[in-house]
C-alpha positions in Angstrom: 0.1 0.1 0.2 3.0 2.2 0.6 4.4 1.9 -2.7 2.5 4.7 -5.1 3.6 7.3 -2.2 7.2 6.4 -2.6 6.8 6.6 -6.6 4.7 9.9 -6.5 7.9 11.4 -4.1 10.7 9.9 -6.5 8.7 11.6 -9.6 8.4 14.8 -7.6 12.0 14.7 -6.6 13.3 14.6 -10.4 10.9 17.1 -11.7 12.2 19.4 -9.2 15.8 18.9 -10.2 15.2 19.1 -14.0 12.7 22.2 -13.3 15.5 23.7 -11.3 18.2 23.4 -13.2 16.3 24.7 -16.4 15.6 27.9 -14.2 19.4 28.3 -13.1 20.4 27.6 -16.7 17.9 29.9 -18.0 16.4 27.2 -20.2 13.3 28.7 -18.3 13.9 32.4 -18.7 13.3 34.5 -15.6 9.9 35.9 -15.5 8.4 33.6 -17.7 4.9 32.1 -16.7 5.0 28.5 -15.7 1.6 27.3 -17.4 0.9 23.6 -15.8 -0.6 22.3 -19.4 3.0 23.1 -21.2 5.3 21.9 -18.5 3.2 19.0 -18.5 3.8 18.2 -22.2 7.2 19.7 -22.0 8.5 17.2 -18.6 5.8 14.1 -19.4 4.6 14.5 -15.8 1.2 14.5 -14.1 -0.6 17.5 -12.4 0.5 16.3 -8.5 4.1 16.1 -9.0 4.4 19.0 -10.8 2.3 21.5 -8.3 4.5 20.0 -5.5 8.2 20.6 -7.6 6.8 24.2 -8.0 6.0 24.7 -4.4 9.4 23.7 -3.3 10.8 25.8 -6.0 8.8 28.8 -4.6 10.4 27.9 -1.2 14.1 28.5 -2.6 12.9 31.4 -4.4 13.4 30.5 -7.6 9.4 30.3 -8.5 7.0 33.2 -7.6 3.3 32.3 -7.2 0.9 35.1 -7.3 -3.0 35.2 -7.3 -4.6 35.2 -10.4 -1.4 34.8 -12.2 -0.1 31.2 -10.9 3.5 30.4 -11.1 6.4 32.2 -12.8 10.2 32.0 -13.2 11.4 34.3 -10.3 12.5 37.3 -12.4 16.2 38.9 -12.0 17.6 42.0 -10.5 20.8 44.0 -10.3 20.5 44.1 -6.6 20.2 40.1 -6.3 22.7 39.9 -8.6 25.4 42.1 -6.6 24.2 40.8 -3.4 25.0 37.0 -4.4 28.0 37.8 -6.0 29.6 39.5 -3.1 28.8 37.2 -0.4 29.7 34.4 -2.9 33.2 36.4 -3.0 33.2 36.5 0.8 32.7 33.0 1.6 35.4 31.7 -1.1 38.0 34.4 0.6 37.3 32.7 3.7 37.4 29.2 2.4 40.7 29.7 0.6 42.2 31.3 3.3 41.3 28.0 5.3 42.3 25.7 2.6 45.6 27.4 1.9 46.2 27.0 5.6 45.3 23.1 5.3 45.5 22.0 2.1 48.4 19.2 1.2 50.0 18.3 -2.1 47.4 16.5 -3.1 45.2 19.4 -3.0 47.8 21.8 -4.8 47.8 19.1 -7.6 43.8 18.9 -7.9 43.8 22.8 -8.4 46.8 23.0 -10.8 44.6 19.8 -12.7 41.0 21.6 -12.8 42.9 25.1 -14.1 44.4 23.0 -16.8 41.3 21.4 -17.9 39.6 24.5 -17.8 42.0 26.4 -20.0 41.4 23.5 -22.7 37.6 24.5 -23.1 36.5 27.9 -24.8 34.4 29.9 -22.7 31.7 30.3 -25.9 30.3 27.9 -28.6 30.6 28.8 -32.4 27.0 29.8 -31.9 28.3 32.5 -29.3 26.4 30.8 -26.3 28.1 29.8 -23.1 29.7 26.5 -23.4 28.2 24.0 -21.0 31.4 21.9 -20.9 33.4 25.3 -20.2 30.9 26.1 -16.9 30.9 22.7 -15.6 34.8 22.9 -15.6 34.7 26.9 -14.5 32.8 25.5 -11.3 34.9 22.5 -10.7 37.9 25.0 -10.7 36.7 27.2 -8.1 35.3 24.7 -6.0 39.2 23.2 -6.0 40.9 26.6 -4.6 38.9 25.9 -1.2 38.1 21.8 -1.5 40.8 21.9 1.3 38.8 24.1 3.9 37.9 21.8 5.9 34.3 23.3 6.7 31.5 21.0 4.8 29.4 23.8 5.9 31.1 26.7 4.3 31.5 24.4 1.1 27.7 23.7 1.0 27.1 27.5 1.3 29.0 28.1 -1.5 27.8 26.0 -3.5 24.4 27.2 -2.7 25.5 30.3 -4.0 27.4 29.4 -6.9 24.5 28.0 -8.3 22.4 30.7 -7.7 24.8 32.9 -9.5 24.8 30.6 -12.4 21.9 32.3 -13.8 23.3 35.7 -13.8 26.6 34.1 -15.4 24.2 32.8 -18.4 23.2 36.7 -18.7 26.8 37.8 -18.5 27.8 35.5 -21.7 25.1 37.0 -23.8 26.5 40.5 -24.1 30.3 39.4 -22.6 33.1 41.6 -23.8 35.3 39.0 -25.7 38.3 40.3 -25.4 38.4 40.0 -21.7 41.1 37.4 -20.7 39.3 35.2 -17.9 41.4 32.2 -18.5 44.7 34.6 -17.5 42.7 35.3 -14.7 42.1 31.9 -13.7 45.6 31.2 -14.0 46.9 33.9 -11.7 44.2 32.7 -9.1 45.5 29.2 -9.4 49.1 30.4 -9.1 48.9 32.5 -6.0 46.8 30.0 -4.2 49.1 27.0 -4.9 51.8 29.4 -4.0 49.9 30.0 -0.6 49.9 33.7 -0.8 46.3 33.9 0.6 46.1 37.9 0.4 47.2 38.2 -3.6 44.6 34.6 -4.2 41.8 36.8 -2.6 42.5 40.2 -4.2 43.1 38.3 -7.5 39.2 36.7 -6.8 38.1 40.0 -5.9 39.0 41.6 -9.1 37.7 38.3 -11.1 34.4 38.4 -9.5 33.9 42.6 -9.1 34.5 42.6 -13.1 32.3 40.1 -13.6 29.8 42.0 -12.0 30.6 45.0 -14.0 30.0 43.3 -17.1 26.6 42.3 -15.9 25.5 45.6 -14.7 26.8 47.5 -18.1 25.2 45.4 -20.4 22.0 44.7 -17.9 19.0 45.8 -20.6 20.7 44.4 -23.6 20.9 41.1 -21.5 17.6 41.0 -20.4 16.1 41.8 -23.3 18.0 38.6 -24.7 16.7 36.6 -22.0 12.7 37.7 -21.7 10.2 35.4 -23.5 8.9 35.8 -26.7 5.6 38.1 -26.7 2.7 36.0 -27.3 0.6 36.7 -30.4 -2.5 38.7 -31.3 -4.4 35.6 -31.5 -3.2 34.0 -28.7 -3.8 36.9 -26.4 -7.3 37.3 -27.8 -8.0 33.9 -26.9 -7.2 34.2 -23.2 -9.5 37.2 -23.4 -12.2 35.4 -24.7 -14.8 34.7 -22.5 -17.1 31.7 -22.4 -20.7 31.2 -23.5 -23.1 32.3 -21.2 -24.3 28.5 -20.9 -27.4 29.1 -18.5 -28.8 31.4 -21.4 -28.6 28.8 -23.9 -30.1 26.5 -21.6 -33.2 28.5 -21.0 -33.3 29.0 -24.3 -33.3 25.4 -25.1 -36.3 24.5 -22.3 -38.4 27.8 -23.8 -37.9 26.3 -27.3 -39.1 22.9 -25.9 -41.6 24.2 -24.0 -43.2 26.1 -27.2 -43.1 22.4 -29.1 -44.7 21.0 -26.4 -47.7 23.0 -25.8 -50.8 21.9 -27.4 -52.0 24.4 -30.6 
């Protein structure tokens, strides 16, 4: 008797992770309406696990539930972006200082390896999109910098903020400055870190984060325009405004017609 609930929870969790990934990677654009019919078709899901997954995303702040409008992807704002990026930097800076104190040779080798792997991949695809593999390697490199900090809680908080910032990284990529040498920035951070120069490593990381913030703010309007969901067609808007027929009146009309046919002449 308990098997169906376990299956439902599994479906809901899988759906939650799919939706969350699509939001964080901007496959579902900021501010986009999340209509049940479209979501059920896209994710091949039933209504109950879909509703549960959306409510979990509301709790995380990635989805907004509004009266009379339903669910929408949480919007992006300059203020949130700056707050996330600078808080992420402070956590990374603390973790890197601890890692430099505690890290061993194996940790140093891992940092070098992750930087090397990242340098072998271009930031953008030929189509101008942020390369998915580069992004994964970028996250792995930053994580390696503080992997030896000795604090699982600090690592987890940093991971959560890094994921939240990934939406803004996608926006940055849409209007990024192609002349910026991100690979050189990573290399300098790596060398300072394995050289056990905490002050320089943190200063370089601050510059790295602040440059990204400046890039996003400078191109904010164009980035949002590129991310905005396409406007609905005139026919779709008209269909949304169209009211259903007055069923009660039609029934009265039919009843009147029936009564007239039944009345003896």
